[in-house]
Residue, then its C-alpha position, 0 to 999 in steps of 0.5 A: m429243620s428244613v433240607f433243600h435238595l439241588t436238582t439240575v434240569a436238563p434242557t428240554k430242546s437241543a440247541k445247535k451251538s452255532d444258533v446260540d453263540e455266533l452271529n449269523a449273516w443277518h446280524w453282520l448285515a444290520i451292523g454293517v448298514y448301521l455303521i455306514a449310515l453312521l459314517l455317512t451321517l458324520q461325513h455330512f455334518h463335518s463337510h457342511v458347516p455354517d459360514p462364519l458370521p460378521m462383525s456386524a452379527p448381533t452381540n448375543v451370538f458368536s462371531e469369528t471376526r470379533a473373537r479374532r480381533i480380541l485373540d490378535e490382541l491378547v497374542s501381540y503382547g507375547s508371553k504373559p507370565a503371572g504378575s508381569h506387566a503384559c498379563e496385567v494389561g491383557t486382562d482389561l476386560k473393559h477394553w474388549s467390552t466395547w468391541v463386543g457391544c457390551d457397553 
């Protein structure tokens, strides 16, 4: 039968509590620089969005003008409860496929 003895080992080097548990000025400086760079990058991409493509854009890319025409027609039917005439008319995709060039 084997018996294990648990012994505690005293630390060989005494460390100050402030060196181990707290962030010093260099840590806060690095965190601050990272956050400022992140905010500047986000601001740049937020303010430099591309212009909307015209209706003459190729059909394999999104065009805001084409989508707006379809959306306006969908909204013009009014409320569309399930099973109503407006719901059935509003889901005629063959009519819209000629607008986007998917003949």
